[in-house]
N, C-alpha and C positions, 0 to 999 in steps of 0.2 A: 206289531205285537207278537207275531209268531217268532220273529228273530229274538226278541227279548226272552220269550219263554224258552227257546232252545239254549240261549246263553245261560239262563238261570239253571236249567236242568243240567247242563254241562258243568257249570261251576259247582253245583251241589254234588254231582257224582265225583268230581275231582276232589272235593273236600272230604267226602266219605272215603275215597281211596287212600288219600294221604293219611287220614286218621287211622284207617285200618292197618296201614303199613308202619305206623308209629313215627312217621316223618314229621308229624305236626309238633312234636316236642323236641327241642334241642337236646343234644346228648348231655347226660348228666342231670336232667331235670325230672326224670321219671321218679315217682315216689314208690316205695316198697312197703308192704304191710309188715306188721310185727312178725307174723307167721313166716313170711318169706325170708326176712332177715334172720330170724332165729334158726330156721332150717339151714340157711347158708352157713351161718357160724358153726352150727352143729356138724354139718357135712365137712367143713374144713377143720373141725376139732380145735378151733381157736381157744375155747374155754378150758382146754386141758392144761394149757400153760399160762394163759393170760387172764387177768381180772378184767371183766367187761361188765360195767354197770347195766342192770336191766335184763341181763341174759341169764336164765336159770343155770346153775351149776358152773358158771364161768368164774371160778375163784382160784384159778391156778396161781402159783407163786414162783414159778421158775423163769418167768419171762416178764417183760415190762407190763405194768398196769396200763391198760389202754383208756383209762378214764379221761386223760388229757392229751390223747395222741394228736388231736388237731392242733393244739397249742404247742406241743413238743415239735411237731412237724414244722410249723412256722418258725419257731426259734432255731431249729437245726438248719433250715434253708437260709436264714439270715446270718447264721454264725460264721459262714465262710469255710467251715470244715466239711460241709456237705458236698459230696462229689457226684451226686445223682443228677438226673435231668429235670426233676419236678420243679415247677415254679409256684405251686400252690399246695396247701395241705391235702386237698382232694387227690391231686396227682401223686403226692408223696405217699399217701396211704395206699393207693392203688399200686404204686411201684414196690412198696414193701411186701405186698401180697404176691405180686407176680415174680419178683426177684428178691426173695428174702435174704439171700446170702450177702447182699451188699449192706444189709442192716444188722447182721449178727455181730455182736461185739467181738473184738479180737481176743479179749481175755474174759473167760468165765471165772466164777469164784475159785475153782481149784486148779485150773489149767487153761491152755488156749481153747477157745470154743471150737467145736468140731463143725465142719461144713455140713450144711443141710440139717442143722439143729431144728429150725423151723421147716416144716415140710416144703421142700422146694418143688413138690409136685402140685401145689395148690393151683398153679396156672393151668395144669392139665385136668385137675379134679373139679374145679369150680367153673361154671359157665360165666359168660360175660355179665349176665344179669345177676348172678349170685355174687360175683365180685363187686359189682356196682352197689348191690344192696348193703354189703358189708362196709364199703367205702362211705356210702351215704350215711349209714348209722354212726360209724366212728367219727366221721367229720362233723356230725351234728352234736356229739357229746360235748359238754354235759347238758346244754340247753335244750336239745331236741330229743333226748332219750325217751324211750317209750315209758313215760311216767304212769300210764294207766295199767301196766302189767303188774301182776302180783309180785314178781321178783323185784321190780323197780320200787314198788310201794314198800316192800319189806326192807 
């Protein structure tokens, strides 16, 4: 009985340690609150150029509308013209945040697009969790957008 009690206590301590370290969740399964996601998008200034449903003041018009980025990502990966490394929409969105220059169109409306049109410093500006919050949100659109927010309801 004493051995069982020791094993039980050890197992419980191990479970608490693993949970505290965050190792109990596989990568990419952490969920982020609306506040965390909005803060990350605002920190990256994504709404300055992009339309992002459910995010206040994200009504930019000089960059792609991100409403269907998950579907556009899947289509681009399958098209054969995609030259990046992503195999899923989640990886594609993350890649576009961390290395935006590979996604900037070669031709803008008036001339060739300049390098670093999208802030190439986002990988230095955003933490891994902030990037993951943005990826999780955009990959969940339109089905899992924050429908309870005032902006999404409007």
